[in-house]
C-alpha positions in Angstrom: -7.2 -21.3 42.0 -7.2 -19.0 39.0 -8.1 -20.1 35.4 -7.7 -18.2 32.2 -10.4 -18.9 29.6 -10.8 -17.8 25.9 -14.5 -17.7 25.1 -16.1 -17.2 21.8 -17.6 -13.7 21.6 -21.1 -14.9 20.9 -21.1 -17.1 24.0 -19.7 -14.5 26.5 -23.1 -13.2 27.8 -24.4 -16.7 28.5 -21.2 -17.8 30.1 -20.9 -14.7 32.3 -24.5 -15.2 33.6 -23.7 -18.8 34.4 -20.6 -17.8 36.3 -22.5 -15.1 38.2 -25.1 -17.6 39.3 -22.4 -19.8 41.0 -21.7 -18.5 44.5 -18.3 -20.1 44.7 -16.9 -18.2 41.7 -15.7 -14.6 42.0 -15.0 -12.6 38.9 -11.9 -10.6 39.6 -11.6 -8.8 36.3 -12.8 -9.1 32.7 -10.3 -8.3 30.0 -11.9 -7.5 26.7 -8.9 -5.9 24.9 -7.5 -8.5 22.5 -3.9 -7.2 22.8 -4.0 -7.4 26.6 -5.6 -10.8 26.4 -2.7 -12.0 24.2 -0.1 -10.7 26.7 -1.8 -12.5 29.5 -2.0 -15.7 27.5 1.7 -15.4 26.6 2.6 -14.9 30.3 0.5 -17.9 31.4 2.3 -20.0 28.8 5.7 -18.7 30.0 4.9 -19.6 33.6 3.7 -23.0 32.5 7.1 -23.5 30.7 9.0 -22.6 33.8 6.9 -25.0 35.9 7.6 -27.8 33.4 11.3 -26.9 33.4 11.5 -27.1 37.2 9.9 -30.5 37.1 12.5 -31.6 34.5 9.8 -32.1 31.7 11.0 -29.4 29.4 14.4 -28.0 28.3 14.6 -24.2 27.8 16.9 -22.3 25.6 19.9 -20.6 27.0 20.2 -16.9 26.9 23.0 -17.2 24.3 20.8 -19.3 22.0 17.9 -16.8 22.4 20.2 -13.9 21.5 21.6 -15.8 18.5 18.0 -16.1 17.1 17.7 -12.3 17.1 
C-alpha cells in the first residue's frame, strides 16, 4: 500500500527518523518540490474521484460540460 502525506516542514526530520526506524516501511522517494507535490496531490485526488465514480458514489462532469467551463 502506498500513502501520500503532507507534513509540516518543522516536523519532517523527526517524522523521517521515525519512518526509518520501522523495518516494515520503505521510503521510495521524497518529493520536496512544492510544485511537484501539488501535481501528485492533484493526481491522487483525481484517482480517488474515479474510484468513487466507479462505485457509484460520485457523479463526474461530462467532457462537454468541462469544455463549456473553459
